[in-house]
N, C-alpha and C positions, 0 to 999 in steps of 0.2 A: 432756921435750919438750912434752908437752901443757900443762904449766904455763907454759912459755915462750910458747907460742902464745896462751894466755889473757891473760897480762899485756901482751903486745905490743898486743893489741886495746884496752887501756885508753887508749893514745895514738893509734893509727892509726885506729880506728873513728870517733873523733870527727870526723876530717876526711873519711874515706871517705863516711860517710852524708850529709854536706852536699852533696857532688858528685852522688852517686847519686840523692838525693831531688830535686835540681834537674833531673836528666835526665828524671825521670818527668813533669815539667810539660810537656815537649815533646809528649807524647801529647794533652794538653788542647788546645794550640794547633793541632796538626795535625788532630785530629778535628773541631774547630770549623770549620776551613777546608774540610775534606773534606765535612762535612755540609751546608755552604752551597754546595757545588758549585764552590768556588774552588780548583781543582786546582793551579794554578800556585803559589798561596800555600802549599799544603801542602809542596811541595818547597823553597820559600824558607825556611819555618820550620825544616825539617829541616837545611838547610845552615847556617843561622845558629846553631841549637842545637848542632850537631855541633862547629862551630868554637869557640863560647863555652865549652862544657863541656870540650873538649880543653884549652883554655888554663887552665881551672880546675884541671886535673890537675897542672900544673907545680908550684905551691906545695905541693900535697898530697904529691907524690912527694918533694919536698925535706924535708918534715917527718919522713919515715920515717928519714932519716939521723940524726935526733936521738933515736930511740927509746930507746936504751940510756942516753943522758945524762939523759933525762927520768925514766926509771924509777929510776936511781940517785939522782937528786935527790929523788924521792918516798920514798926509803928502802928500796928493794928490794935483795935480795942481788945483789952485783956479777956473779956468775956467771949468775944467772937473767936479769938485765938484758942481759948480753952475748949470751946465746942468743936472747933476744927481738929484740935489735937485728940479729943475723945473719939471723933469719927475715924481718924486715921489709925488710931491705936486698935480699935475694935475691928477694923477691916484689914489689918496688916497682912494676914495670911492669904488674902484674896490674890495677891500678886504671885505667890507661889503656886496656887491652883491654876492661875492663868498660864504661867510658864509651862507647867506640865501639860496642860490641855493644848496649848498652841504648838508645843514641840511635837506631840503626838499627831496633831492635825497636819502640821507641815510635812511630817514623815509620810503620812498616808495620802495626802493630797498630791504629793510628788509621784505617786503611783496611780493617780486618777481616781482615788477613793474620796469623794467629797460629800456625798449625800448624807452620811451619818452625822457629820458635824452640823449640816444645815438643819436637820430634823431636831437634833439635841439642843441646838441653840434656840430654836423656836420654843421648845418645851421649857428651856431654862428661863425664857422671858416670862412665861406664864407663872412658873414656880416662884420667880423673884417677886413678881407683883403680889402674889398671894402671901408669901412669907413676910415680905416687907410690910404689907398692910396689917397683918395679924400682930407682928412684933412692935410696930410703931404705934398703932391705935388701941386695939383691944387689950394688949398686954401692957400698954402705957410706957414702953421703953423709949419712945421718941427717936432722937437722932441715933442713939446707941443701937436701938432696934433695927434701924435702917442699915447701919454698918454691919451688924451681925448677920442680917438677912443677906447682904451682899456676899459675905464670906461663905455662908451656908450654900447659897445658890451656885457660886463658882466651884465649891467643893463637889456638890452633887453633879454638876455638869461634867466635871472631870471624871468622876467615878463612873457615871453612866456611859461616857464615851469609851473609857478603857474596858469596862465590862462588855459592852456591845461589840466593839471593834476587835479587841484582843482576846478576851476570854470566850466570847460566844462565836463570833464569825471567824476569828483567827486570820484576819487580814495580814498579820505580820509574818505568818509562817513562810511566805515565799521569799522574804528578804532578811529575816532576822531569826536566828536560832536561839537567842538568849544572851545573857550578859557574858562578856569575855574581857579579860585583862588586855588583850591585844588591841582592842578598840580605844583604850584609854592611855596607852603607853607609847604611842607613836608621835614623836615630837613634830614630824612633818605635818601630820594631820592637825595637830593643835595650831600650828602656824597658819595653815590654810583656813581653818575655821575662824580663828581670831582675826586673820587678815580681812575677812568679810564682816565679821560681827562688830569689831571695834570702830571702823569707819562708819558703818551703818548707825551704830549707837551715837557717835559724835554728831552725825548729820541730824538724827532725830532730836538730840539735845538742843542744837542750835535752832531748829525749827520750833521746838516747843517753847524755847525762851521767848520767842516773839509773841506767842499766845499768852504766856504767863505775864509778860510785861503789860499787855493790854488788860489782863485780869487784875493786875496790881493797881493800875490806874483807875479801873472801874471800882475796885474795892475802896479806894481812897475817897470816892465820891459818895459813899454811904452804902448801907446794907441793901436798900432797894435797888440801887444801880447794879451792884455785884450780883444780886439774885437774878435780875433780869438778864444780865450779861451771861451768867452761867446757864440759865435756861435756854438762851439763844444758841450758845455753843453746843449744848447737849442736843438740841434739835438738829443743828448742822451736822454733828457727828452721826446722828441717826441716819441722815440721808447720805452722808459721805461714805458709809460702809459699802454702798454699791460700787462706787469707783474703786475703793480699796480691794474689793473682791475681784473685780475685773483685772486690776493690776497684778494681783497675786496669781490669778489663773494664767494670765499672759506670761508671767515670769516662769512659771512651771513648764508651760508648753514650749516656750522658747529654749529653755535650758535643755529639755529633753531632745528637742529637734537638733540643736547644735551638737550635742554630744553624740548623736547618731549621724551627723554630717548631712542633715536635711536643711540646708541653708535657706532654700526657697520657702519651705514651710515656716521657718522661723520668721522670715521677713513678712510673710502673709499674716501670721499670727499677730505681729506687732501692728500692722495696718488695721486689722479688724479690731484689735484692742483699743486703738486710738479712736476709731469711728464710734465704737460702743461707748467709750468714756465721754466723748463730746456730746453724743445724743442723750445719754443719761443725765449729763450735767445740766443740759437745757431743761429737760423734763422735770428733774428733781428740784432744780432751782425755782421753777415756776410753782411746783407743789409746796415748796418751803414757804414762799411768800403767801400763798393762798391759805395754808393750814396753820401757820404760826399763831394767829389770834385765837383759834380754837384750842390749840395745844397749850397755849399759855394759860387759858382759863382752866383747863383740866389739871395743870401742874401747880397752880398757885391761886389762892383765894384773894390775894392782895391786889386791889385794882391798880395800884401804882406799878406793881411788877408786870401786870398784864399790859 
């Protein structure tokens, strides 16, 4: 199962990262408008971005239907390709939930509202572990159960975030009055948004290709190697989120500072961000080396994978 999840990513991650990297650009536009005091524009960017990136999900979801065909074409074992295809099919809607969640989070984080996403993400981890365990083992759904659990967790995370931030707290009221046709029918705005999103998507694709080529080579060496490789990458991603969070925070603060002509503050923010990234990289790198043997035993019972 671990091997199937790993080889599935060779195909699906190529398209997922393009959309998710595009979504991140929304925080740049929203933070610039917010820093300049143009609160109406913040909401209009959010509405445009949410619609644009949701539409981008449609072809991404369709590509998941061809996971097994692609993997068999690349020479993978038919049974492994079938399992990978089953996993991606049953988890296909998770990317849509991610896009809505990250769009809302980018919009609110541009306004300095970040604690709700941190809390809800932590809750989602616990929920995912519980749902995945129940559906995989007691219910006996195996790999399909894990895929469905992922989709359920992403959906619940998105719903909780929207209900808390929008329906209950009303964090959007300062910058967004609701849906308007004006926000979607301005060609200049589309040009600006796509001018940021498309290069970011292309950059994410080229970077992801490097990882998937390594994954492809590992998969060709057998199910044990690809399982171990996938486990190692998952652990690295777990630690890498700290650097990603720092980078996104720096980007928001810098964009807001530049839009309000506080150039010195923007420079200082970049300096502090670099220092924090380097320090966290050293600490987390050491933690990764120290904890990997224990995490491997927790994730797999196979001694060879460990």
